[in-house]
C-alpha positions as CSV (number, residue, x, y, z in Angstrom):
1,M,0.1,-0.1,0.3
2,I,1.0,3.5,-0.8
3,T,0.1,6.7,-0.5
4,L,0.3,9.7,-3.1
5,D,0.6,13.4,-2.3
6,T,-1.9,15.9,-4.5
7,H,0.7,16.6,-7.2
8,I,1.4,12.9,-7.4
9,I,-1.9,12.1,-8.4
10,I,-2.3,15.5,-10.3
11,W,1.1,14.3,-12.3
12,D,-0.3,10.4,-12.7
13,A,-3.4,12.0,-14.4
14,L,-1.8,14.7,-16.9
15,Q,2.0,14.7,-17.1
16,P,3.0,11.1,-15.9
17,E,6.2,12.1,-17.4
18,K,7.5,14.0,-14.4
19,I,6.7,10.9,-12.3
20,S,10.0,9.0,-10.9
21,T,10.9,5.7,-12.7
22,R,10.5,4.2,-8.8
23,A,7.6,5.8,-8.1
24,R,5.5,5.1,-11.4
25,K,7.0,1.4,-10.9
26,M,5.1,1.2,-7.0
27,I,2.2,3.4,-8.4
28,D,1.5,1.0,-11.0
29,Q,2.2,-2.0,-8.9
30,A,-0.1,-0.8,-6.0
31,N,-2.8,0.1,-8.2
32,E,-3.5,-3.3,-9.8
33,L,-3.5,-4.4,-6.5
34,G,-5.9,-1.4,-5.3
35,E,-4.0,-0.3,-2.5
36,I,-2.9,3.5,-3.3
37,L,-3.8,5.3,-0.9
38,I,-5.7,9.3,-1.3
39,A,-6.2,11.6,1.6
40,D,-10.0,13.3,1.0
41,I,-7.8,16.9,1.8
42,S,-6.4,16.0,-1.7
43,L,-9.5,16.5,-3.4
44,W,-9.9,19.6,-1.3
45,E,-6.3,20.3,-2.4
46,I,-7.3,19.5,-6.2
47,A,-10.6,21.4,-6.2
48,M,-8.3,24.5,-4.8
49,L,-6.4,24.4,-7.1
50,M,-8.6,24.5,-10.5
51,S,-10.7,27.0,-9.2
52,K,-7.9,29.3,-8.5
53,G,-6.8,28.4,-12.3
54,H,-3.6,26.6,-11.1
55,L,-4.9,23.9,-12.5
56,V,-6.4,24.3,-15.6
57,I,-8.0,21.6,-17.6
58,D,-10.5,20.9,-20.4
59,A,-13.0,19.4,-17.3
60,S,-14.6,20.7,-14.8
61,Y,-13.8,19.3,-10.8
62,S,-16.4,16.6,-11.0
63,E,-15.5,15.8,-14.0
64,F,-12.0,15.3,-13.7
65,I,-12.2,13.8,-10.4
66,R,-14.8,11.7,-12.1
67,L,-11.6,10.1,-14.8
68,V,-9.2,10.2,-12.2
69,R,-11.3,7.9,-10.0
70,A,-12.1,5.6,-13.3
71,A,-8.4,4.9,-14.3
72,N,-7.7,4.1,-11.1
73,H,-8.2,2.1,-8.1
74,Y,-7.9,5.2,-6.1
75,V,-8.8,4.0,-2.1
76,F,-9.8,7.8,-0.3
77,E,-9.1,7.6,2.9
78,S,-10.9,9.9,5.7
79,I,-9.4,12.3,8.5
80,T,-10.0,9.8,11.8
81,P,-9.2,10.9,15.1
82,E,-6.1,9.3,14.8
83,I,-5.0,11.1,12.1
84,A,-5.8,15.0,13.2
85,D,-4.4,14.4,16.7
86,L,-0.9,13.6,14.3
87,S,-1.3,15.7,12.1
88,V,-0.9,18.4,14.1
89,S,2.1,16.6,16.6
90,F,4.6,16.8,13.8
91,S,7.5,19.0,14.6
92,S,8.5,21.9,12.0
93,E,10.3,18.9,9.7
94,V,6.9,18.6,8.0
95,N,5.7,21.9,7.0
96,W,2.9,24.0,8.6
97,D,0.8,23.3,5.1
98,P,-2.4,21.8,6.8
99,A,-2.8,19.4,3.9
100,D,0.6,18.2,3.2
101,R,0.4,17.5,7.4
102,L,-2.5,15.4,6.8
103,I,-1.1,13.6,4.2
104,C,1.9,13.1,5.8
105,A,0.1,11.7,8.9
106,T,-2.6,9.1,7.2
107,S,0.7,8.0,5.9
108,V,2.0,7.0,9.3
109,I,-0.6,5.7,10.5
110,K,-1.8,3.6,7.1
111,G,1.9,2.6,7.2
112,A,1.5,3.4,3.8
113,P,5.0,5.3,2.0
114,L,4.0,8.8,0.7
115,I,5.0,9.0,-2.8
116,T,6.2,12.6,-2.9
117,A,8.6,15.2,-5.1
118,D,8.3,17.5,-2.4
119,A,12.4,17.9,-1.3
120,N,11.1,18.9,2.3
121,L,9.0,15.6,2.9
122,R,11.6,13.2,1.1
123,A,14.3,14.9,3.8
124,S,11.7,14.4,6.8
125,K,12.4,11.4,9.4
126,M,9.0,11.6,10.2
127,V,7.7,9.8,7.2
128,K,8.3,7.6,5.0
129,T,8.6,8.8,1.5
130,I,9.0,7.2,-2.1
131,W,10.4,8.6,-4.8
């Protein structure tokens, strides 16, 4: 099982060439098994990116998410009390972005390494990452 950072969800759908070879292999393997976790906060992040014009595609948000879900075997993970608690207890080693903290906490609680290109998260010793 793996967890995808929000930008990886977007890249997988729109710019798969940006994903490292190692990460691509892990995503493909996990997808075959239906073991790709997506933190619910990533849905909100994608909606925000689209509403602010930072992510421009020829589809509505709802259509984009429907297509992404149809193309992959994602498991959407809600924010549990344990995930919320862990997300606020990380040191500054994990940046202060609430979405990143929730995604990292989801990864840790579920024991599913985080696929991310984010150098700050990859440098953290608090969450296991793959890139």
